[in-house]
ZAGU-26232 format. One record per residue (C-alpha): x, y, z; chain; residue number from 1. Coordinates in nm, 4 decimals. Layout:
! ZAGU-26232
+----------+----------+----------+-----+-----+
|       px |       py |       pz | mol | seq |
+----------+----------+----------+-----+-----+
|        X |        Y |        Z |   A | NUM |
...
+----------+----------+----------+-----+-----+
This chain:
! ZAGU-26232
+----------+----------+----------+-----+-----+
|       px |       py |       pz | mol | seq |
+----------+----------+----------+-----+-----+
|  10.6126 |   5.0360 |  13.9176 |   A |   1 |
|  10.3632 |   5.3241 |  13.9218 |   A |   2 |
|  10.3982 |   5.3913 |  14.2949 |   A |   3 |
|  10.4949 |   5.7178 |  14.4568 |   A |   4 |
|  10.8596 |   5.7432 |  14.5585 |   A |   5 |
|  10.9575 |   5.7862 |  14.9188 |   A |   6 |
|  11.2566 |   6.0204 |  14.9051 |   A |   7 |
|  11.4039 |   5.8530 |  15.2155 |   A |   8 |
|  11.4637 |   5.5370 |  15.0133 |   A |   9 |
|  11.6558 |   5.7358 |  14.7509 |   A |  10 |
|  11.9258 |   5.8622 |  14.9895 |   A |  11 |
|  12.2637 |   5.6854 |  14.9983 |   A |  12 |
|  12.3016 |   5.4511 |  15.2947 |   A |  13 |
|  12.6043 |   5.3624 |  15.5024 |   A |  14 |
|  12.9268 |   5.4678 |  15.3330 |   A |  15 |
|  12.7582 |   5.5084 |  14.9980 |   A |  16 |
|  12.8222 |   5.8550 |  14.8504 |   A |  17 |
|  12.5865 |   5.8390 |  14.5523 |   A |  18 |
|  12.2652 |   5.6536 |  14.4864 |   A |  19 |
|  12.0763 |   5.6346 |  14.1607 |   A |  20 |
|  11.7225 |   5.5226 |  14.0761 |   A |  21 |
|  11.5240 |   5.5158 |  13.7532 |   A |  22 |
|  11.1760 |   5.6625 |  13.7666 |   A |  23 |
|  10.8847 |   5.7545 |  13.5467 |   A |  24 |
|  10.7491 |   6.1060 |  13.5641 |   A |  25 |
|  10.3968 |   6.1568 |  13.4374 |   A |  26 |
|  10.2927 |   6.4906 |  13.2951 |   A |  27 |
|   9.9226 |   6.5475 |  13.3530 |   A |  28 |
|   9.6775 |   6.8091 |  13.2357 |   A |  29 |
|   9.4437 |   7.0015 |  13.4678 |   A |  30 |
|   9.1901 |   6.7169 |  13.4665 |   A |  31 |
|   9.4488 |   6.4569 |  13.5654 |   A |  32 |
|   9.4767 |   6.2976 |  13.2214 |   A |  33 |
|   9.8312 |   6.1733 |  13.1504 |   A |  34 |
|   9.9833 |   6.3647 |  12.8582 |   A |  35 |
|  10.3380 |   6.2268 |  12.8529 |   A |  36 |
|  10.5538 |   5.9889 |  13.0509 |   A |  37 |
|  10.9271 |   6.0475 |  13.0886 |   A |  38 |
|  11.1932 |   5.7988 |  13.1962 |   A |  39 |
|  11.4366 |   5.9841 |  13.4238 |   A |  40 |
|  11.7208 |   5.9106 |  13.6593 |   A |  41 |
|  11.7098 |   6.0385 |  14.0164 |   A |  42 |
|  12.0624 |   6.0842 |  14.1468 |   A |  43 |
|  12.1219 |   6.1582 |  14.5123 |   A |  44 |
|  12.4670 |   6.2569 |  14.6336 |   A |  45 |
|  12.5969 |   6.3405 |  14.9764 |   A |  46 |
|  12.6904 |   6.6986 |  15.0534 |   A |  47 |
|  13.0454 |   6.7241 |  15.1959 |   A |  48 |
|  13.0413 |   6.6976 |  15.5763 |   A |  49 |
|  13.1964 |   7.0429 |  15.6050 |   A |  50 |
|  12.8910 |   7.1981 |  15.4335 |   A |  51 |
|  12.6063 |   7.0004 |  15.5911 |   A |  52 |
|  12.5755 |   7.2178 |  15.9040 |   A |  53 |
|  12.5632 |   7.5361 |  15.6943 |   A |  54 |
|  12.2910 |   7.3847 |  15.4743 |   A |  55 |
|  12.0896 |   7.2802 |  15.7800 |   A |  56 |
|  12.1296 |   7.6285 |  15.9274 |   A |  57 |
|  11.9978 |   7.7847 |  15.6045 |   A |  58 |
|  11.6939 |   7.5547 |  15.6129 |   A |  59 |
|  11.6186 |   7.6487 |  15.9750 |   A |  60 |
|  11.6694 |   8.0187 |  15.9044 |   A |  61 |
|  11.4402 |   8.0115 |  15.6000 |   A |  62 |
|  11.1671 |   7.8324 |  15.7967 |   A |  63 |
|  11.2030 |   8.0782 |  16.0840 |   A |  64 |
|  11.1697 |   8.3784 |  15.8499 |   A |  65 |
|  10.8499 |   8.2318 |  15.7044 |   A |  66 |
|  10.7335 |   8.1393 |  16.0564 |   A |  67 |
|  10.7014 |   7.7745 |  15.9565 |   A |  68 |
|  10.7906 |   7.4702 |  16.1587 |   A |  69 |
|  11.0559 |   7.2499 |  16.0032 |   A |  70 |
|  11.0309 |   6.8728 |  15.9757 |   A |  71 |
|  11.3221 |   6.6556 |  16.0919 |   A |  72 |
|  11.3334 |   6.5004 |  15.7420 |   A |  73 |
|  11.4037 |   6.8442 |  15.5947 |   A |  74 |
|  11.7062 |   6.8826 |  15.8213 |   A |  75 |
|  11.8271 |   6.5337 |  15.7250 |   A |  76 |
|  11.7777 |   6.6038 |  15.3531 |   A |  77 |
|  11.9953 |   6.9150 |  15.3779 |   A |  78 |
|  12.2887 |   6.6736 |  15.3719 |   A |  79 |
|  12.2020 |   6.5518 |  15.0220 |   A |  80 |
|  12.1693 |   6.6830 |  14.6668 |   A |  81 |
|  11.8696 |   6.5436 |  14.4766 |   A |  82 |
|  11.8930 |   6.5670 |  14.0969 |   A |  83 |
|  11.6550 |   6.4499 |  13.8253 |   A |  84 |
|  11.7935 |   6.4082 |  13.4744 |   A |  85 |
|  11.7038 |   6.2586 |  13.1411 |   A |  86 |
|  12.0719 |   6.2157 |  13.0456 |   A |  87 |
|  12.1525 |   5.8506 |  12.9767 |   A |  88 |
|  12.3884 |   5.6321 |  13.1789 |   A |  89 |
|  12.5835 |   5.5477 |  12.8644 |   A |  90 |
|  12.6847 |   5.9120 |  12.8195 |   A |  91 |
|  12.6959 |   6.0343 |  13.1803 |   A |  92 |
|  12.7542 |   5.8396 |  13.4988 |   A |  93 |
|  12.5980 |   5.9501 |  13.8278 |   A |  94 |
|  12.9259 |   6.1023 |  13.9472 |   A |  95 |
|  12.9615 |   6.2990 |  13.6210 |   A |  96 |
|  12.6050 |   6.4345 |  13.6601 |   A |  97 |
|  12.6854 |   6.5607 |  14.0100 |   A |  98 |
|  13.0050 |   6.7252 |  13.8791 |   A |  99 |
|  12.8098 |   6.8897 |  13.5964 |   A | 100 |
|  12.5620 |   7.0263 |  13.8510 |   A | 101 |
|  12.8422 |   7.1663 |  14.0704 |   A | 102 |
|  13.0011 |   7.3292 |  13.7650 |   A | 103 |
|  12.6688 |   7.4759 |  13.6559 |   A | 104 |
|  12.6157 |   7.6136 |  14.0037 |   A | 105 |
|  12.9557 |   7.7879 |  13.9954 |   A | 106 |
|  12.8545 |   7.9514 |  13.6668 |   A | 107 |
|  12.5284 |   8.0679 |  13.8278 |   A | 108 |
|  12.7259 |   8.2230 |  14.1140 |   A | 109 |
|  12.9542 |   8.3987 |  13.8657 |   A | 110 |
|  12.6548 |   8.5483 |  13.6838 |   A | 111 |
|  12.5151 |   8.6579 |  14.0205 |   A | 112 |
|  12.8435 |   8.8422 |  14.0858 |   A | 113 |
|  12.8255 |   9.0014 |  13.7419 |   A | 114 |
|  12.4759 |   9.1280 |  13.8101 |   A | 115 |
|  12.5465 |   9.2552 |  14.1621 |   A | 116 |
|  12.8973 |   9.3975 |  14.1336 |   A | 117 |
|  12.8803 |   9.5238 |  13.7760 |   A | 118 |
|  12.5174 |   9.6392 |  13.8057 |   A | 119 |
|  12.4078 |   9.4408 |  13.5014 |   A | 120 |
|  12.0289 |   9.4447 |  13.4956 |   A | 121 |
|  11.9494 |   9.2614 |  13.1744 |   A | 122 |
|  12.1577 |   9.0440 |  12.9495 |   A | 123 |
|  12.0718 |   9.0968 |  12.5845 |   A | 124 |
|  12.1967 |   8.8264 |  12.3571 |   A | 125 |
|  12.1809 |   8.8806 |  11.9822 |   A | 126 |
|  12.3940 |   8.5836 |  11.8824 |   A | 127 |
|  12.6176 |   8.3186 |  12.0422 |   A | 128 |
|  12.9262 |   8.5104 |  11.9213 |   A | 129 |
|  12.8033 |   8.8315 |  12.0851 |   A | 130 |
|  12.7148 |   8.6463 |  12.4065 |   A | 131 |
|  13.0634 |   8.4931 |  12.4255 |   A | 132 |
|  13.2240 |   8.8355 |  12.3726 |   A | 133 |
|  13.0078 |   8.9921 |  12.6454 |   A | 134 |
|  13.0874 |   8.7161 |  12.8939 |   A | 135 |
|  13.4602 |   8.7577 |  12.8267 |   A | 136 |
|  13.4260 |   9.1335 |  12.8707 |   A | 137 |
|  13.2416 |   9.0896 |  13.2032 |   A | 138 |
|  13.5027 |   8.8394 |  13.3194 |   A | 139 |
|  13.7827 |   9.0853 |  13.2450 |   A | 140 |
|  13.6032 |   9.3713 |  13.4225 |   A | 141 |
|  13.5188 |   9.1451 |  13.7161 |   A | 142 |
|  13.8801 |   9.0262 |  13.7509 |   A | 143 |
|  14.0168 |   9.3820 |  13.7347 |   A | 144 |
|  13.7662 |   9.4913 |  14.0004 |   A | 145 |
|  13.8523 |   9.1956 |  14.2252 |   A | 146 |
|  14.2259 |   9.2593 |  14.1858 |   A | 147 |
|  14.1803 |   9.6267 |  14.2775 |   A | 148 |
|  13.9726 |   9.5353 |  14.5834 |   A | 149 |
|  14.2365 |   9.2893 |  14.7028 |   A | 150 |
|  14.5168 |   9.5428 |  14.6454 |   A | 151 |
|  14.3199 |   9.8060 |  14.8364 |   A | 152 |
|  14.2543 |   9.5678 |  15.1262 |   A | 153 |
|  14.6228 |   9.4712 |  15.1518 |   A | 154 |
|  14.7290 |   9.8364 |  15.1409 |   A | 155 |
|  14.4783 |   9.9318 |  15.4111 |   A | 156 |
|  14.6017 |   9.6494 |  15.6339 |   A | 157 |
|  14.9566 |   9.7733 |  15.5792 |   A | 158 |
|  14.8526 |  10.1314 |  15.6683 |   A | 159 |
|  14.6839 |  10.0087 |  15.9870 |   A | 160 |
|  15.0208 |   9.8863 |  16.1088 |   A | 161 |
|  15.1819 |  10.2283 |  16.0553 |   A | 162 |
|  15.1271 |  10.4420 |  16.3683 |   A | 163 |
|  15.2288 |  10.7772 |  16.2154 |   A | 164 |
|  14.9522 |  10.7865 |  15.9514 |   A | 165 |
|  14.6326 |  10.9590 |  16.0615 |   A | 166 |
|  14.2888 |  10.8049 |  16.0365 |   A | 167 |
|  14.1926 |  11.0829 |  15.7954 |   A | 168 |
|  14.4681 |  10.9795 |  15.5521 |   A | 169 |
|  14.3631 |  10.6140 |  15.5775 |   A | 170 |
|  14.0033 |  10.7050 |  15.4991 |   A | 171 |
|  14.1150 |  10.9353 |  15.2178 |   A | 172 |
|  14.3128 |  10.6494 |  15.0659 |   A | 173 |
|  14.0247 |  10.4031 |  15.0912 |   A | 174 |
+----------+----------+----------+-----+-----+
């Protein structure tokens, strides 16, 4: 209707898990002139109860690090995922959009692991075929590394239980 949206009205209420609203987003230039208007869907889903406290803790911690005060609404909103999409209802329901977002986030976390554990600084992509091959290669290296770490951890735990092995030998093994 051309009014600003109050995010509180977008959140699911009662036992509702997902709430969806259609909105118009106006793209403006520096002078405030409207360039384009987009019809979008705002989908708000509840975060699982087991993860709400961790999300609220992260919000508080981030505010504390920046020496900012945190609004009560921010703590309440930590229990929800707010998504804006142009994907149509005919092709993707609200639940499917939330699942797509969760899947995308898992992929982001995997790439983060690639970059941190495998020390990949830049990803150079010449073609889709090359990109696919590189991702498979990184997955294989990542899985081998993870398997070796798990094997090492299990072996070290086993060595801890053996009283006749010296600390030096345990450290040498690790």
